[in-house]
N, C-alpha and C positions, 0 to 999 in steps of 0.2 A: 277557800280564801276568805279572809276577813278584810273588807275594803276599808282603807284609811282615806276618808274624805274630809273636805273642809271648804271653807269660803274665805277668801283673803281680800282685804281692802281696808278703807278707812273713811268714816267711822264704821265699825263692824258689829258693835255689841248688840244692836237690835235687828241684825239680819235674820230673815226668816228662812234662809237657804238650808240650814241644818235640819229644820223640820221637813222640808221638801226631800232632802236626802234620805232621812229616816223613813218617810212614807214610801218613797220609791223602792228602797231596799226591801221593805215588807211586801210591797206589791209583787215583786219579781222573785221573792224567796232567797235573797242574798243576805249575807252577814256583813256588818260593817258599822263604823262609827263616823260621826261628823263633828267638826269643831270650827269655831271662828278664829281667824288669825288677823290681828291688827297690823297692817303694813301700809306705809305711805309710798308716795311716788319716788322717793329716794332710796327705797329698800329693794332695788333690783337684785343685788347680790344675795341678800337674805332670802328673798322669794325663791331664787334659783336653788339655793342650798336646801331650803325647807322642802321644796317640791321633790327634789331628787333623793332626799334621805328619809322624809317623814310621811309622805303622802303618795297614794296611788293616783289620785285625781283631785283637782281643785276647781271650784267655781271662782271666777275672778270678777270683782266689781270695781267701781271707781275708788281710787284714781290709778288702778294698776293695769287697765286693759291694754294700753300701749306698751307699758313696761313688760308685761307678760309676753307679748309678741317677740320682744328682743331676746328672750332667753330660750326660745323654742329651737329644737333641731329641725322641725318641719311644721308648717302651718297649712291650713286648707285655703282654698281659693277665695272664700268669702272673707276670711280674716286678712288675707293679702290685700284685697280691695278696700276693706273697711279700715285697715290699719289698726285693728284692735283684736284682742283675744279675750273671750269670756269663759273659756274652758281649757284646762290642762289635763293631759293624760300621760302617765309614765308607763311605758310598756317596753320590755326587753332593753332597758337602759336608754331608750330614746324618748325625749320629751316632745310631745305633739300638742299643737294648739289649734283651737277652732273657735269660730264665732257663730253662735246660734241665736243672737239677739234679733236679727232681721226676720228669720223664719218664725221665731217665737212670737214676734209682734203680729205677723200676718196670721198665724194660727190662732192667736188669742182673739183677734178681730173676728175671725170666722166663728170661733167657739162661743164667744160672748154675745155677738150680734147677728150671727148667721150671715155675715157680710163678706162678699168677695171684693177684692180690690182691682180685679181685672177691669180695665177701662175706666178706672176712677181717677179723679183729679184730687191730689193730696197736697196739703201744705205741711211742711215740717219746720218747727221752730227749733233752731239750734243746729250746729254743724260739728259737734264733738264726736267721740267714738260711738256712743249709743245712736246718735242721729245718723251717722254714716252707715252703721250696720242696718238700721231700719230702712234707710233709703235703698240700700242694696237689695234687701228682701222685697221691698215694694216693687222695684224695677223687675226683678226676676219673676214676681207674681203677676206682672202684666199691667201695671198702672198705665194710664194715658199720660199723666204728667205728675211731676213732683216739683213744687216751688219751695226753695229753701230760704228761710228768713233767719239771719244770724248776724252778729256784730263783727265776727272775724271774716273779713272779705276774702282773705287768702284761702281759708278752708272752704268757703262757699264756692269760690272759683274752681278749686280742686274737684269738688263734687260735680259741679256743672260740666267740667271738661271730661269727666269720667263716663258720663251716661248721656245718651242722645236725648232722653226725655226728662232730664232734670234741669231746672231753670233757676236763675236768680229770682228773688221774690218780686221784682218789678214786673216780671212776665207771668204773674199768677193767673191761671185760668179760673174763670168764675162761671158757675157756682162751684164751691168747694165741697167735695164729698166727705173727706176725712181731714181733720186737722190734728196734728200730733205735737205736743209740747215736750221736747227733749232737753230743755234747758234746766240748769240747777235751780232749786227753789231759792237758794241764797242769791240775792242780786236781782231777782225778778222785780219788775215795776208793775204794780197793780193796774190793770186796764179797767176802763170804765165802759167799754163797748167791745163787742166782737168785731173782727176785721171784715172788710167788705168781701162778700161772696159766701160767708158763713151764714147758714140759715137753720131752720128747724130740722131740715133733712140731713144736716151735717153730723157725723159722728166725731166727738171730741175726746181724745185720749191724752191724759197727762201721765207720762211714764213714771213719775214719782208716786210713792204710796205712803209717804210720811210728809204732810198729813194725808189721811185717806181722801178728804175732800179739800183740795187746794182752792185758793181764791180764784185761780184761772178756771178750774173745772166748774166751780160754782157759778161763775159768770156765764159760762156756756150752757149750763143746765137751765139757768133763768131765761136764756134766749131760746129755749126749746130743744136744744141738742141732746141726743142720747150721749152718755159719757161713761168713761171708766177711768180708774186710776191704773197704776202700773202693776198691780197684783197679777192681772191676767198674763201680761208679758213675762213677768217673773216666773210664773208657774209653767207656762208653755215653753219658754226657752230652756228652763231647767229640765223639762221632759226630754227635749231634744239632746241636751248635754248627756244625760244619763243613758239615753238610747245609744248614743255614740260610744260611751264608756263600755257598756255591757252588751251591745248588739242585740237588745231585746226591746220591743215596743213599750213605751211608757205613755199613759193617758194623761195629757195635760189638764183636761177638765177635772179629773179626779184629784190631781195635785192642787188645783185651784181651790177646791172645797176644803182642803186641809188648812189653808191659810186665810180663808175668807171669813 
């Protein structure tokens, strides 16, 4: 079988996902190709047709993660809770959806920093699909608390009500062990200081990777934090996606080297 793979979203021209697909195919000895597909939030019908006719599996990025969930015949438990899908698989005529963002984030944190989140106090900036998936992964990995800081109060309330140890930002536990920026780069307001509770022992992760060193990440590095951009999460969540597609283990650390 020659796998027909791709990544769909917008903007998509600079996506590194095809490189990850190619590398993983080579790792496990499978044949296949991967391509980028430009689709926006209003392209649900087109995504559904393309997936069912032209692809065996797709990686899904913004702004399609909620849209992709709506076209699936079945979705996994994580995608159900997060309300988003980042991976599609067509098998025996049935379209399945999964979310690997949360576990990918946790695996990247361990792989890049040798850090466990068990018992940790985490702050997540943002309450969209990526933030929701990350929070779900953190909770399942055993964090002590997650404080959510976002403008959309309805989304924050939904996250708080879903998990016993997820709180509104006003209840942030201090000190902060990990802080995650899951907000779009566009529209961010440059900060002049890190928030209370963040210190040199805090790990700061900005899940964007364009630019590689965001103003937010640079601020935290100047404050003594260890930090990373979103390349780690991208590689480790992709490893989990392809492990699901092919039922073979994929090394996230090896994939990260391909795009670093």
